[in-house]
C-alpha positions in Angstrom: -8.9 -9.1 133.7 -7.9 -12.3 132.1 -8.7 -12.5 128.4 -7.4 -15.3 126.2 -6.1 -14.6 122.7 -7.4 -17.0 120.1 -5.3 -18.4 117.3 -5.9 -16.2 114.2 -6.0 -19.2 112.0 -9.3 -20.3 113.6 -11.1 -17.5 111.7 -11.3 -16.6 108.1 -12.4 -13.2 106.7 -13.3 -12.7 103.1 -13.2 -10.9 100.7 -10.1 -9.2 101.8 -9.6 -6.5 100.5 -13.3 -5.6 100.8 -15.5 -3.0 99.2 -18.8 -3.3 101.2 -19.2 -6.6 103.2 -16.8 -8.7 105.3 -17.7 -12.3 106.0 -16.2 -13.9 109.1 -16.3 -17.6 109.5 -14.7 -20.3 111.6 -14.5 -24.1 111.4 -14.3 -24.6 115.1 -17.9 -23.5 115.9 -16.6 -20.6 118.0 -19.5 -18.4 118.9 -19.0 -14.7 118.2 -20.5 -12.2 120.6 -19.1 -8.9 119.3 -16.9 -7.5 116.6 -15.1 -4.2 117.0 -13.3 -2.4 114.1 -10.3 -0.2 114.9 -8.2 1.9 112.6 -4.4 1.6 112.8 -4.1 4.5 115.2 -6.2 2.4 117.7 -9.4 4.4 117.4 -12.6 2.4 117.7 -14.6 2.9 114.4 -17.4 0.4 114.6 -19.0 -2.0 117.1 -21.5 -4.7 116.1 -23.0 -7.2 118.6 -24.1 -10.7 117.7 -26.1 -13.4 119.5 -23.5 -16.1 119.8 -23.2 -16.7 116.0 -20.7 -18.8 114.2 -20.7 -17.0 110.8 -21.2 -13.2 110.8 -21.0 -10.2 108.4 -19.8 -6.7 108.9 -20.9 -3.9 106.5 -17.8 -1.8 105.6 -19.5 0.6 103.1 -19.2 3.6 105.5 -15.4 3.0 106.2 -12.7 5.0 104.4 -10.2 3.2 102.3 -7.4 1.8 104.4 -6.3 -1.0 106.8 -8.3 -1.9 109.8 -8.2 -4.4 112.7 -11.1 -6.6 113.6 -11.4 -7.6 117.2 -13.6 -10.8 117.3 -14.9 -11.2 120.9 -16.0 -14.8 121.7 -16.7 -16.8 124.9 -13.3 -18.4 124.3 -11.3 -15.2 124.0 -10.4 -12.5 121.5 -9.0 -12.8 118.0 -7.6 -9.9 116.1 -7.6 -10.0 112.3 -6.5 -7.4 109.8 -8.5 -6.4 106.7 -8.2 -3.8 103.9 -11.1 -1.6 102.8 -10.9 -0.6 99.1 
């Protein structure tokens, strides 16, 4: 399996820290297919699929306070970003 890692600077997530919604944007028009949220132990917490969208949102209301990793899956590869839930 050959999966390319994307440069994390291509995506912005805000607000970070977040209380209820995370916005994910990019300026390179990279199409997002899926976002997976993992806790720091590596457990998959949430998966949300998208239809090749440039800007997406993730609802974080049901997550506990703490630090999480977002795995952004695109046609060009995967980017991992960290966010904090307040």
